N, C-alpha and C positions, 0 to 999 in steps of 0.2 A: 882579548888574546894577552891585551898589557897588564891588566888589570887580573892577574890570577894572584892568589898569595900564593907565597911563602910553602906552606904544607902542601898546599895542590902542587906540587913540583912534580909529586910522579906519576901523576895524572897524564902527563904531557911527550910526546913523544923527544924523540932525543933532539932534533933541531931546536926545533921551540923549549924547553929542559930549558939546554947550552946559551941561549939569549935571555931567558926566564933569571938564570942563577946568573949570567954577563950584568945584570937588571938593578938585580941587589947586589952587588960587587961594588957595581956605581953610585949606589946610592950614601951605603956605607963612603967610600974613596971621598964623596962629593963632601966639601965642607956646607954648613946651611945649622937652620933653629931645627929640621926634622929630619937630622942626619943621625943621632944619636937614636932617639924615638923609631925610626925605623929598625934600626939596626938593634936595641931594646927586644921589638914585636917580634921582630924574626927572631930572634935567640930564645926567647920563652916560647915561640911557635916549636920551635925545632925541639928543646927541651921536651914540651910536653906529646909532641910526637913521637922521643922515644920511649921514655916512661911508659907512654900508654900502649908500646907493641905488644907486650905481653898483651893486653887486654882483646887487641883485635888481631893477635891470633886466633885468643879464642873461639871469636865471631867465629872467624874462619871458618875454625875444625868444628865447629856447633851445625853450621850452614853444610860442611863435606858430608857431616855422618848426618845430617839430614837427606842430602842430595843421595850420598848414597843408600842409605835405608837403615842402617846402626842406631836415628832416633824417629819417633813419627812425624809425618811431614802434617802439621798440626800448627794454626796459629795461634792458638793460645798457647801451645809448649813456647813456642818461639817468642813470643812477649811477656814468657815469665822467665824466660835464661835471660834476655835480655833486661829484665826491669834487675834481678838479680847482680846480674854482670854491672851493671851499672853504676847498682848500689858500690858493688865491692872495688869498682875506681872511681866515686868518689868518696868513699873511706878514705883510700888507700893513698893517693891523690890529693886530697884536698882542694887547695887554690889551680894546683895544675889540670885538675880534673878535667875533660872537655861537656859541655854542656849539652845535650842531645834533647 
């Protein structure tokens, strides 16, 4: 539970999320050689999550469309959609794109 990456905070319940955020804040305030590395990694991960939000929203919209019957329920179509969206994410975000 204590080794949850910062970008996975949204998946935790409220008390767990608060504790995890306190832990990360403590890492920034604690002096030491790894403090700057942890802070930079957390900042980089947070920036990546913010910039990737439109692509995540598109994935959720596609899934909702399939669930409600607007698009065909096909593994091949879902794979093509994910490949095209992943390509656009890699092209627009460059090094900030998530590797899947």
